[in-house]
LUMMAR-178713 format. One line per 8 residues: number of its first residue (from 1); for each residue x, y, z of C-alpha. Coordinates in steps of 0.25 Angstrom, whole numbers. Example, Ala and Ser with C-alpha at 12.3 -4.5 7.8 and 13.67 -1.06 7.14 Angstrom:
BEGIN
1 = 49:-18:31 ~ 55:-4:29
END
This chain:
BEGIN
1 = 97:-358:-600 ~ 112:-356:-597 ~ 122:-360:-607 ~ 128:-371:-598 ~ 114:-377:-597 ~ 113:-377:-612 ~ 126:-383:-614 ~ 123:-394:-605
9 = 111:-398:-612 ~ 118:-397:-625 ~ 129:-407:-620 ~ 118:-417:-615 ~ 110:-417:-628 ~ 122:-417:-638 ~ 133:-426:-632 ~ 135:-434:-644
17 = 148:-441:-650 ~ 151:-435:-664 ~ 166:-433:-662 ~ 170:-446:-656 ~ 180:-449:-666 ~ 186:-435:-665 ~ 189:-438:-650 ~ 196:-451:-653
25 = 205:-444:-663 ~ 208:-433:-653 ~ 212:-444:-642 ~ 220:-451:-652 ~ 228:-439:-656 ~ 230:-435:-641 ~ 236:-449:-638 ~ 245:-448:-650
33 = 250:-434:-647 ~ 252:-437:-632 ~ 267:-435:-632 ~ 266:-421:-639 ~ 255:-417:-630 ~ 263:-421:-617 ~ 276:-414:-623 ~ 268:-401:-625
41 = 262:-402:-611 ~ 275:-405:-604 ~ 282:-394:-612 ~ 271:-384:-608 ~ 272:-388:-593 ~ 287:-387:-594 ~ 287:-373:-601 ~ 278:-368:-590
49 = 288:-373:-579 ~ 300:-368:-587 ~ 294:-354:-588 ~ 291:-354:-573 ~ 305:-358:-570 ~ 311:-347:-580 ~ 302:-337:-573 ~ 308:-341:-560
57 = 322:-340:-565 ~ 320:-326:-571 ~ 314:-321:-558 ~ 327:-327:-550 ~ 336:-321:-561 ~ 330:-307:-560 ~ 330:-308:-544 ~ 345:-313:-543
65 = 350:-303:-554 ~ 343:-292:-546 ~ 351:-296:-533 ~ 364:-297:-541 ~ 362:-283:-546 ~ 362:-277:-532 ~ 374:-268:-530 ~ 376:-273:-516
73 = 376:-288:-521 ~ 387:-284:-532 ~ 395:-277:-521 ~ 395:-289:-512 ~ 399:-298:-523 ~ 411:-289:-527 ~ 415:-289:-513 ~ 415:-304:-512
81 = 423:-305:-525 ~ 434:-298:-518 ~ 437:-310:-509 ~ 441:-306:-495 ~ 432:-294:-494 ~ 419:-296:-488 ~ 406:-288:-487 ~ 402:-279:-475
89 = 395:-288:-465 ~ 382:-279:-465 ~ 382:-279:-481 ~ 384:-294:-481 ~ 372:-296:-471 ~ 364:-286:-479 ~ 367:-294:-492 ~ 364:-308:-485
97 = 351:-303:-480 ~ 346:-297:-493 ~ 349:-311:-500 ~ 342:-318:-488 ~ 330:-310:-489 ~ 329:-312:-504 ~ 331:-327:-502 ~ 320:-327:-492
105 = 310:-319:-501 ~ 311:-330:-512 ~ 307:-343:-504 ~ 313:-352:-515 ~ 327:-347:-513 ~ 336:-354:-503 ~ 348:-345:-504 ~ 352:-333:-511
113 = 367:-329:-512 ~ 377:-321:-519 ~ 391:-326:-524 ~ 402:-319:-530 ~ 409:-324:-543 ~ 418:-333:-534 ~ 406:-340:-527 ~ 409:-332:-514
121 = 396:-330:-507 ~ 393:-315:-506 ~ 379:-316:-499 ~ 369:-326:-496 ~ 355:-328:-490 ~ 360:-338:-480 ~ 366:-350:-486 ~ 380:-345:-488
129 = 391:-336:-482 ~ 397:-324:-489 ~ 411:-327:-494 ~ 410:-342:-494 ~ 412:-348:-508 ~ 399:-355:-513 ~ 399:-370:-515 ~ 391:-366:-528
137 = 405:-363:-534 ~ 407:-378:-536 ~ 393:-382:-539 ~ 387:-371:-548 ~ 385:-373:-563 ~ 394:-363:-571 ~ 382:-358:-579 ~ 377:-352:-566
145 = 389:-343:-565 ~ 388:-335:-578 ~ 380:-324:-571 ~ 367:-327:-579 ~ 355:-332:-571 ~ 355:-347:-569 ~ 349:-357:-560 ~ 358:-368:-556
153 = 357:-383:-555 ~ 353:-390:-542 ~ 362:-392:-531 ~ 361:-394:-516 ~ 362:-384:-505 ~ 360:-385:-490 ~ 350:-375:-485 ~ 346:-374:-470
161 = 353:-388:-467 ~ 345:-395:-478 ~ 350:-399:-492 ~ 342:-392:-504 ~ 343:-394:-519 ~ 344:-380:-525 ~ 347:-372:-538 ~ 354:-359:-538
169 = 350:-346:-547 ~ 362:-339:-551 ~ 363:-324:-556 ~ 376:-316:-558 ~ 380:-304:-551 ~ 387:-294:-560 ~ 396:-282:-557 ~ 394:-275:-570
177 = 397:-286:-580 ~ 405:-294:-571 ~ 399:-307:-564 ~ 403:-306:-550 ~ 394:-315:-543 ~ 381:-323:-542 ~ 367:-321:-535 ~ 362:-336:-532
185 = 349:-341:-527 ~ 347:-355:-522 ~ 333:-361:-525 ~ 329:-375:-519 ~ 325:-384:-531 ~ 312:-386:-523 ~ 307:-373:-528 ~ 306:-378:-542
193 = 296:-389:-537 ~ 285:-379:-539 ~ 287:-379:-554 ~ 285:-394:-554 ~ 274:-394:-545 ~ 266:-384:-554 ~ 267:-393:-566 ~ 254:-400:-570
201 = 260:-413:-575 ~ 252:-425:-579 ~ 253:-439:-572 ~ 267:-444:-573 ~ 273:-431:-577 ~ 285:-425:-570 ~ 293:-413:-571 ~ 308:-411:-568
209 = 317:-399:-567 ~ 332:-403:-567 ~ 345:-395:-567 ~ 357:-397:-577 ~ 362:-409:-569 ~ 348:-416:-570 ~ 346:-413:-555 ~ 331:-412:-552
217 = 326:-398:-548 ~ 312:-402:-547 ~ 305:-415:-552 ~ 292:-422:-550 ~ 277:-421:-553 ~ 269:-409:-551 ~ 262:-416:-539 ~ 275:-421:-532
225 = 278:-413:-520 ~ 292:-418:-518 ~ 302:-414:-529 ~ 310:-426:-535 ~ 325:-424:-534 ~ 328:-437:-542 ~ 322:-445:-553 ~ 312:-455:-549
233 = 315:-465:-560 ~ 328:-473:-562 ~ 339:-470:-572 ~ 335:-482:-580 ~ 320:-477:-581 ~ 325:-463:-585 ~ 335:-469:-596 ~ 326:-466:-608
241 = 323:-452:-602 ~ 338:-449:-599 ~ 343:-453:-613 ~ 333:-443:-620 ~ 336:-433:-609 ~ 351:-433:-612 ~ 349:-432:-627 ~ 342:-419:-626
249 = 350:-407:-633 ~ 346:-396:-623 ~ 352:-385:-633 ~ 343:-389:-644 ~ 332:-395:-636 ~ 330:-387:-623 ~ 316:-392:-622 ~ 308:-404:-628
257 = 302:-418:-624 ~ 304:-432:-626 ~ 298:-446:-622 ~ 304:-458:-615 ~ 301:-470:-607 ~ 302:-473:-592 ~ 298:-486:-586 ~ 289:-489:-599
265 = 282:-476:-598 ~ 283:-465:-608 ~ 286:-451:-604 ~ 288:-438:-611 ~ 297:-427:-605 ~ 297:-412:-609 ~ 311:-405:-605 ~ 316:-391:-606
273 = 327:-382:-601 ~ 325:-371:-591 ~ 330:-357:-593 ~ 340:-351:-583 ~ 344:-365:-578 ~ 350:-378:-583 ~ 338:-385:-579 ~ 328:-394:-587
281 = 314:-396:-585 ~ 307:-409:-590 ~ 292:-414:-588 ~ 289:-428:-590 ~ 276:-434:-594 ~ 271:-448:-593 ~ 266:-452:-607 ~ 262:-466:-603
289 = 253:-461:-592 ~ 247:-451:-601 ~ 243:-462:-611 ~ 237:-470:-600 ~ 228:-459:-595 ~ 223:-456:-609 ~ 220:-470:-611 ~ 211:-471:-599
297 = 202:-459:-604 ~ 202:-462:-619 ~ 188:-467:-620 ~ 182:-457:-610 ~ 189:-445:-617 ~ 185:-449:-631 ~ 170:-451:-627 ~ 171:-438:-619
305 = 177:-430:-631 ~ 167:-436:-641 ~ 155:-432:-632 ~ 161:-418:-628 ~ 164:-415:-643 ~ 150:-418:-648 ~ 144:-410:-636 ~ 153:-398:-639
313 = 151:-398:-654 ~ 136:-398:-652 ~ 136:-388:-641 ~ 145:-379:-650 ~ 135:-379:-661 ~ 123:-377:-653 ~ 129:-366:-644 ~ 139:-359:-653
321 = 132:-346:-652 ~ 132:-347:-637 ~ 146:-353:-635 ~ 156:-348:-645 ~ 152:-333:-646 ~ 154:-330:-631 ~ 166:-340:-630 ~ 172:-333:-642
329 = 171:-320:-636 ~ 178:-325:-623 ~ 189:-332:-632 ~ 191:-319:-641 ~ 192:-310:-628 ~ 202:-319:-621 ~ 210:-321:-635 ~ 211:-306:-636
337 = 215:-304:-622 ~ 226:-314:-624 ~ 231:-308:-637 ~ 229:-293:-634 ~ 232:-295:-619 ~ 220:-286:-616 ~ 213:-289:-603 ~ 203:-278:-605
345 = 195:-286:-615 ~ 182:-292:-611 ~ 172:-303:-616 ~ 160:-295:-612 ~ 150:-306:-613 ~ 137:-301:-605 ~ 129:-314:-607 ~ 124:-322:-595
353 = 128:-336:-599 ~ 141:-343:-595 ~ 149:-337:-607 ~ 144:-323:-602 ~ 149:-327:-588 ~ 162:-332:-593 ~ 164:-320:-601 ~ 162:-311:-589
361 = 172:-320:-581 ~ 182:-318:-593 ~ 180:-303:-592 ~ 182:-303:-577 ~ 195:-311:-579 ~ 200:-302:-590 ~ 197:-290:-580 ~ 205:-296:-569
369 = 216:-300:-580 ~ 216:-285:-585 ~ 217:-280:-570 ~ 229:-290:-567 ~ 236:-286:-580 ~ 235:-271:-576 ~ 240:-274:-562 ~ 252:-282:-568
377 = 255:-271:-578 ~ 256:-261:-566 ~ 264:-271:-558 ~ 274:-273:-570 ~ 275:-258:-571 ~ 278:-256:-556 ~ 288:-267:-556 ~ 295:-261:-569
385 = 296:-247:-562 ~ 301:-254:-549 ~ 312:-261:-558 ~ 316:-249:-566 ~ 315:-238:-556 ~ 324:-234:-544 ~ 316:-235:-531 ~ 321:-222:-525
393 = 320:-212:-537 ~ 310:-219:-546 ~ 319:-217:-558 ~ 326:-229:-566 ~ 335:-238:-558 ~ 349:-241:-563 ~ 345:-253:-572 ~ 332:-246:-578
401 = 340:-233:-581 ~ 351:-241:-588 ~ 340:-249:-596 ~ 333:-235:-599 ~ 347:-229:-605 ~ 349:-242:-613 ~ 335:-242:-619 ~ 336:-227:-622
409 = 350:-229:-629 ~ 343:-239:-638 ~ 332:-230:-641 ~ 340:-218:-644 ~ 351:-226:-652 ~ 341:-229:-663 ~ 340:-215:-666 ~ 355:-212:-665
417 = 352:-202:-653 ~ 360:-198:-641 ~ 357:-201:-627 ~ 361:-194:-614 ~ 364:-203:-601 ~ 367:-196:-588 ~ 373:-200:-575 ~ 370:-193:-562
425 = 377:-194:-548 ~ 373:-187:-536 ~ 386:-179:-531 ~ 390:-184:-517 ~ 377:-191:-515 ~ 382:-198:-502 ~ 382:-185:-495 ~ 367:-184:-496
433 = 365:-197:-489 ~ 376:-194:-478 ~ 371:-180:-475 ~ 356:-181:-476 ~ 353:-196:-476 ~ 349:-207:-486 ~ 335:-201:-488 ~ 341:-188:-493
441 = 350:-196:-502 ~ 338:-203:-508 ~ 331:-189:-509 ~ 344:-184:-517 ~ 343:-196:-527 ~ 328:-194:-529 ~ 330:-179:-532 ~ 341:-182:-542
449 = 332:-193:-549 ~ 320:-183:-550 ~ 329:-172:-555 ~ 334:-182:-566 ~ 320:-186:-569 ~ 316:-172:-570 ~ 327:-168:-580 ~ 330:-181:-588
457 = 316:-188:-588 ~ 314:-203:-587 ~ 328:-208:-591 ~ 334:-207:-576 ~ 338:-218:-567 ~ 346:-220:-554 ~ 359:-228:-557 ~ 361:-231:-542
465 = 364:-223:-530 ~ 366:-208:-533 ~ 368:-210:-548 ~ 358:-208:-559 ~ 357:-210:-574 ~ 348:-203:-585 ~ 346:-204:-600 ~ 342:-193:-610
473 = 338:-195:-625 ~ 330:-182:-627 ~ 340:-171:-628 ~ 344:-160:-638 ~ 359:-160:-636 ~ 370:-159:-626 ~ 365:-145:-622 ~ 352:-150:-617
481 = 359:-161:-609 ~ 368:-150:-603 ~ 356:-142:-600 ~ 349:-154:-593 ~ 361:-157:-585 ~ 362:-143:-580 ~ 348:-143:-576 ~ 350:-156:-569
489 = 362:-151:-561 ~ 354:-139:-557 ~ 342:-148:-552 ~ 352:-156:-544 ~ 358:-144:-538 ~ 344:-138:-534 ~ 343:-151:-526 ~ 331:-153:-517
497 = 326:-149:-503 ~ 332:-157:-492 ~ 323:-156:-480 ~ 334:-161:-471 ~ 343:-149:-474 ~ 332:-140:-477 ~ 336:-135:-491 ~ 339:-139:-505
505 = 349:-149:-507 ~ 357:-149:-520 ~ 360:-163:-527 ~ 373:-161:-535 ~ 375:-172:-545 ~ 385:-176:-556 ~ 379:-179:-570 ~ 386:-186:-581
513 = 380:-186:-595 ~ 383:-193:-608 ~ 377:-190:-621 ~ 379:-201:-632 ~ 374:-207:-645 ~ 364:-218:-641 ~ 368:-228:-652 ~ 383:-227:-647
521 = 381:-229:-632 ~ 376:-240:-622 ~ 369:-237:-609 ~ 381:-242:-601 ~ 391:-232:-609 ~ 382:-220:-607 ~ 380:-223:-592 ~ 395:-224:-591
529 = 397:-211:-599 ~ 387:-204:-590 ~ 394:-209:-578 ~ 407:-204:-583 ~ 401:-190:-586 ~ 396:-190:-572 ~ 409:-192:-566 ~ 415:-180:-574
537 = 404:-172:-568 ~ 409:-177:-554 ~ 423:-173:-558 ~ 418:-159:-562 ~ 414:-156:-548 ~ 400:-164:-547 ~ 387:-157:-548 ~ 386:-156:-563
545 = 386:-164:-576 ~ 395:-169:-586 ~ 391:-173:-601 ~ 400:-182:-609
END
């Protein structure tokens, strides 16, 4: 006989009521603590939405800051700040098209544009003209102009002859440490309706996201298709709520809950700030409605609980050996998976009853989870390599080599050791492109990168264009550095075979090297010193090295 048949017979034979009083006590405690339960429920829902919005903000922050780091964007902003001077038309068109394509790739973005620090439009995906002064100059909150990522308050914008309510995500554009402009992304408030629609609210529950001016961004119940743009109750009905809302000290209590009355009904509201914005989220629950529902089912719940408790108790005694052991193995396995993050664990229950089937299903699920985790790890490693490596040469890109040097300094400084930083510039690189074409120029850059990796090791990166950086910590002294630089110059002069000219093509380079105590240096100062040394090598006739 299968386990479920045995369980059914036991339930039919042993449905008595020995714990009726316990059910009544539990119901009484549930009613007495309803406000705490609802506050915790609303807080849990709110935190989920806040985290989702925070994740969205961080994605937009990373995206906008990436655009703001493009050299072509910085150059265009610097040109705009000169006033009368304008970008070349083809350059302007390329920049506008780039923003337009990026805006189209994000369906929730209505406009993407670049402004200089004086609010002159530099480039736009379509809503503005380069050179005009944006109306945002008089509308934007000064907090958005610090250069830090921030999403603004609600304002209205004409988009394709229709008026929309939008918010704007701002990120600063910097030339070195100077704030020179802003990359701005306008997002219709309707995008945020999805956060409200995904919330599972009880009857009478509503969710509001408002900006710093108490303008509604999204509001309503999870089942409402149309977003509310204004409050549906009168100011008089909201008086109790408004008095409590105004008393909140947001610095001391950025999140919390309170109860209030509206038209004779009792409500509870959980509220909180939202990171990267001046926005507030609040979720309202109707305590009166909840009380009414619990009253209707009080008797049924008490009786059901009593009979169910009795049945479960007797079943537990009668079938403990058949129930607790296999279930305990499943629970123990899943608990270990959660604590150890080891998806290779298995329940390994070979029995043919329901628990054996359940165990095998759990094992199958763990197998898929293990495979998914491996795929995710491979994906993350691939993304990290793409983020750190120069796409042409495969060595570190500018940001990654800078981080590598900074981390190397920190490690070496603990032991009071020395560090070597080098700056390599290909002499007359433009001539290769001019004489032999851009493919030859790429071949030259790859040759230099490979030569550096062969001589230096992993601490090699492309600083941009025809410039490279390298970092060394394992060396016996200045004599070894001199030896290595001579070998490097020799390697560059040997060059590589160019099929176009049918012979070896030497690649003369100028190398600047600085040797310094790690605990007395920063990665910026070392790179500057190496750059200076490289220029000394240039002044000495190029095709050589100079050591500070």
